[in-house]
C-alpha positions as CSV (number, residue, x, y, z in Angstrom):
1,X,11.8,16.6,-19.7
2,X,13.1,12.9,-18.8
3,X,11.4,12.9,-15.5
4,X,8.0,13.6,-17.6
5,X,8.5,10.8,-19.8
6,X,9.4,8.3,-17.1
7,X,6.3,5.4,-17.0
8,X,5.8,5.2,-13.0
9,X,5.7,1.6,-12.9
10,X,3.9,1.5,-9.4
11,X,1.1,3.6,-11.1
12,X,1.3,1.0,-14.0
13,X,0.5,-2.4,-11.6
14,X,-2.1,-1.0,-9.7
15,X,-3.7,0.3,-12.9
16,X,-3.6,-2.9,-14.6
17,X,-4.5,-5.2,-11.5
18,X,-7.7,-2.6,-11.5
19,X,-8.3,-3.2,-15.4
20,X,-8.0,-7.1,-15.1
21,X,-10.9,-6.7,-12.4
22,X,-13.2,-4.5,-14.0
23,X,-15.6,-5.3,-16.1
24,X,-23.0,14.0,-31.5
25,X,-21.9,17.7,-30.6
26,X,-19.4,19.7,-31.8
27,X,-15.7,19.2,-30.6
28,X,-12.5,21.4,-29.5
29,X,-10.2,21.1,-32.6
30,X,-7.1,20.1,-31.1
31,X,-3.6,20.2,-32.3
32,X,-1.8,16.6,-32.4
33,X,1.1,16.7,-30.1
34,X,4.1,16.1,-31.5
35,X,6.0,12.9,-30.4
36,X,8.1,10.2,-32.1
37,X,6.0,8.2,-34.0
38,X,8.7,5.0,-33.3
39,X,7.9,4.2,-30.0
40,X,8.2,0.6,-29.5
41,X,5.3,-1.3,-27.5
42,X,6.5,-3.3,-24.9
43,X,3.8,-6.0,-22.9
44,X,3.7,-3.3,-20.3
45,X,2.4,-0.7,-22.4
46,X,0.0,-2.3,-24.6
47,X,-1.6,-3.9,-21.3
48,X,-1.8,-0.2,-20.0
49,X,-3.1,1.0,-23.0
50,X,-5.8,-1.3,-23.2
51,X,-6.7,-0.8,-19.2
52,X,-6.8,3.1,-20.1
53,X,-9.4,2.8,-23.2
54,X,-11.3,0.2,-21.2
55,X,-11.7,2.6,-18.5
56,X,-12.3,6.0,-20.4
57,X,-15.2,3.8,-22.1
58,X,-16.8,2.8,-18.7
59,X,-16.4,6.2,-17.5
60,X,-18.0,7.5,-20.8
61,X,-21.1,5.4,-20.4
62,X,-21.3,5.9,-16.3
63,X,-21.6,9.8,-17.6
64,X,-24.5,8.6,-19.9
65,X,-26.2,7.0,-16.9
66,X,-25.9,9.8,-14.6
67,X,-27.3,12.3,-17.5
68,X,-30.2,10.0,-17.9
69,X,-30.9,9.4,-14.5
70,X,-30.9,13.0,-13.1
71,X,-34.6,14.7,-12.9
72,X,-35.4,17.8,-14.7
73,X,-35.2,20.6,-12.2
74,X,-34.6,20.2,-8.1
75,X,-33.3,17.1,-7.3
76,X,-35.5,16.0,-4.3
77,X,-34.5,13.3,-1.7
78,X,-36.1,10.3,-3.4
79,X,-34.7,10.8,-6.7
80,X,-31.0,11.6,-5.0
81,X,-31.2,8.1,-3.3
82,X,-31.7,6.5,-6.7
83,X,-28.7,8.2,-8.4
84,X,-26.4,8.1,-5.7
85,X,-25.1,4.5,-6.6
86,X,-24.3,5.7,-10.0
87,X,-23.2,8.9,-8.9
88,X,-20.3,6.8,-6.3
89,X,-19.5,4.4,-9.4
90,X,-19.1,7.0,-11.6
91,X,-16.6,9.0,-9.1
92,X,-14.4,6.1,-8.6
93,X,-14.2,5.4,-12.4
94,X,-13.2,9.1,-12.8
95,X,-10.6,8.7,-10.3
96,X,-9.2,5.6,-11.8
97,X,-9.5,7.1,-15.4
98,X,-7.6,10.1,-14.3
99,X,-5.0,8.0,-12.6
100,X,-4.4,6.0,-15.6
101,X,-4.6,9.2,-18.1
102,X,-2.1,10.9,-15.9
103,X,0.4,8.1,-15.8
104,X,0.4,7.6,-19.5
105,X,0.0,11.3,-20.9
106,X,2.6,12.6,-18.4
107,X,4.6,9.8,-17.5
108,X,5.1,7.7,-21.3
109,X,6.6,8.8,-24.4
110,X,3.8,7.4,-26.3
111,X,1.4,9.4,-24.1
112,X,0.5,12.6,-25.9
113,X,0.0,10.7,-29.1
114,X,-2.4,8.2,-27.3
115,X,-4.3,11.0,-26.0
116,X,-4.7,12.5,-29.0
117,X,-6.7,9.0,-30.2
118,X,-9.1,9.1,-26.9
119,X,-10.2,12.8,-27.9
120,X,-11.0,11.2,-31.5
121,X,-12.9,8.6,-30.0
122,X,-14.4,10.3,-27.0
123,X,-14.5,13.9,-27.8
124,X,-17.1,14.9,-25.1
125,X,-15.5,13.2,-22.5
126,X,-15.2,16.1,-19.7
127,X,-12.1,13.8,-18.1
128,X,-10.1,13.4,-21.5
129,X,-10.8,17.3,-22.1
130,X,-9.6,18.6,-18.9
131,X,-6.4,16.5,-19.1
132,X,-5.9,17.4,-22.6
133,X,-6.1,20.9,-21.9
134,X,-3.6,20.2,-19.0
135,X,-1.4,18.6,-21.5
136,X,-2.0,22.1,-24.4
137,X,-0.9,24.5,-21.5
138,X,2.2,22.4,-20.6
139,X,3.0,22.4,-24.4
140,X,2.4,26.2,-24.4
141,X,-0.5,25.5,-26.7
142,X,-2.3,28.3,-24.5
143,X,-5.2,29.0,-27.0
144,X,-6.1,25.3,-27.5
145,X,-6.1,25.1,-23.2
146,X,-8.4,28.2,-23.1
147,X,-10.7,26.8,-26.2
148,X,-11.1,23.6,-24.2
149,X,-11.7,25.1,-20.5
150,X,-14.5,27.4,-22.5
151,X,-16.3,24.2,-23.8
152,X,-15.9,22.5,-20.2
153,X,-17.4,25.3,-18.2
154,X,-20.3,25.7,-20.8
155,X,-21.5,22.5,-19.1
156,X,-19.9,22.8,-15.8
157,X,-19.9,26.5,-14.8
158,X,-19.7,25.8,-11.2
159,X,-16.7,23.6,-11.1
160,X,-14.2,25.7,-9.2
161,X,-10.9,23.8,-10.0
162,X,-12.1,24.6,-14.0
163,X,-12.9,28.3,-13.2
164,X,-9.5,28.3,-11.5
165,X,-7.1,26.3,-14.2
166,X,-9.1,28.5,-17.0
167,X,-8.3,32.1,-15.1
168,X,-4.4,30.6,-14.9
169,X,-4.3,30.0,-18.7
170,X,-5.5,33.3,-19.0
171,X,-3.1,35.0,-16.5
172,X,-0.3,32.9,-18.7
173,X,-1.6,34.1,-22.1
174,X,-1.5,37.4,-20.4
175,X,-5.0,38.1,-20.5
176,X,-5.2,39.6,-16.9
177,X,-8.9,41.1,-16.9
178,X,-9.9,37.6,-18.2
179,X,-8.1,36.0,-15.2
180,X,-9.0,38.5,-12.7
181,X,-12.6,37.5,-13.8
182,X,-12.2,33.7,-13.6
183,X,-10.6,34.0,-10.5
184,X,-13.6,36.0,-9.2
185,X,-15.9,33.6,-10.0
186,X,-14.0,31.0,-8.5
187,X,-14.2,32.6,-5.2
188,X,-17.8,33.7,-5.5
189,X,-18.2,29.9,-6.1
190,X,-15.8,28.8,-3.2
191,X,-15.2,32.0,-0.5
192,X,-12.8,30.2,1.1
193,X,-11.0,29.0,-1.9
194,X,-7.0,30.5,-0.5
195,X,-5.6,30.0,-4.2
196,X,-8.1,32.0,-6.0
197,X,-7.6,34.9,-3.3
198,X,-3.8,35.1,-3.6
199,X,-3.9,35.5,-7.4
200,X,-6.6,37.9,-7.0
201,X,-4.2,40.1,-4.9
202,X,-1.3,39.6,-7.2
203,X,-3.6,40.4,-10.4
204,X,-5.4,43.4,-8.6
205,X,-2.3,44.8,-7.1
206,X,-0.2,45.2,-10.3
207,X,-3.8,46.3,-11.9
208,X,-4.4,49.0,-9.1
209,X,-7.6,47.9,-8.3
210,X,-7.5,46.5,-5.0
211,X,-10.5,48.5,-3.9
212,X,-12.4,46.3,-5.8
213,X,-11.2,43.4,-4.3
214,X,-11.8,44.7,-1.2
215,X,-15.5,44.8,-2.2
216,X,-15.7,41.5,-3.2
217,X,-14.1,40.3,-0.2
218,X,-16.4,42.0,1.9
219,X,-19.4,40.9,0.3
220,X,-18.6,37.1,0.5
221,X,-17.5,37.3,4.4
222,X,-20.5,36.1,5.5
223,X,-20.4,32.8,3.4
224,X,-17.2,32.2,4.8
225,X,-16.7,28.9,7.2
226,X,-14.1,30.5,9.1
227,X,-14.9,34.2,10.3
228,X,-10.9,34.8,11.2
229,X,-9.6,33.8,7.6
230,X,-12.5,36.7,6.3
231,X,-11.1,39.4,8.8
232,X,-7.2,38.9,7.9
233,X,-8.3,39.0,3.9
234,X,-9.9,42.4,4.8
235,X,-6.9,43.5,7.6
236,X,-4.5,42.8,4.5
237,X,-6.0,44.5,1.8
238,X,-6.5,47.5,4.1
239,X,-3.0,47.7,5.2
240,X,-2.0,47.8,1.2
241,X,-4.2,50.3,0.6
242,X,-2.7,52.2,3.8
243,X,-6.1,52.0,5.4
244,X,-4.3,51.1,8.9
245,X,-7.4,52.6,11.0
246,X,-9.8,50.5,9.4
247,X,-7.5,47.5,9.6
248,X,-7.2,48.4,13.7
249,X,-10.7,48.6,14.0
250,X,-11.3,44.9,12.6
251,X,-8.5,43.5,14.8
252,X,-10.0,44.9,18.0
253,X,-13.7,44.2,16.6
254,X,-12.7,40.4,16.6
255,X,-10.8,40.3,19.6
256,X,-13.7,41.6,21.5
257,X,-16.0,38.9,19.8
258,X,-13.4,36.3,21.2
259,X,-11.7,35.4,17.7
260,X,-8.2,36.5,18.5
261,X,-6.1,38.1,16.3
262,X,-2.5,39.6,16.2
């Protein structure tokens, strides 16, 4: 725990330099983290707190700008060019804010309490919500983490990282079926996602449903960037199912196609 509480001063210095040069829907209920209420502030912590709040405020403003600039319906080329500068600004602001949040929430003794303050001030900020979910998971408040992920996924269902994070939290909570569904969605969105595939192998193997996973893998194979990886997945699953003849057939076919193989 001491390591988690240590403030990373190099990150703080970088954040402070960046700060010096920087210019009513219902939210998920959050249980305030339990931390010491008597943490003596230092000059560095005061400046870091100010930098964090300014960064989150700017990111929230940019989120609103992007939402207002996005046209209804399909984004055509002209609209994309108009929105791109704001999108780029938001991406940089998001990266900076995420770095600051990581430094504060997971590196400073007063970080979790400050996150609770930010949740009250910016209850709909996706970036603040994501860090809140991560902290809830770390503190074994899995139901709260899952509620936050569900809230985020309602607005961003195609986010692979969110789908994976939610599935992982479900797995930790013992909800294997929900975890399989989450990792399956992530794999459908990103067919080359090796993390989701490995988790699905583990979960389907435990449930005795590897044939279902094999069917999914075969369905998404044409969308994979690397045909050899697609073959490897099928071969692995076929061997696990004892269907070695089919596995060998795929190996021979890819050799003939010039994709190599073991």
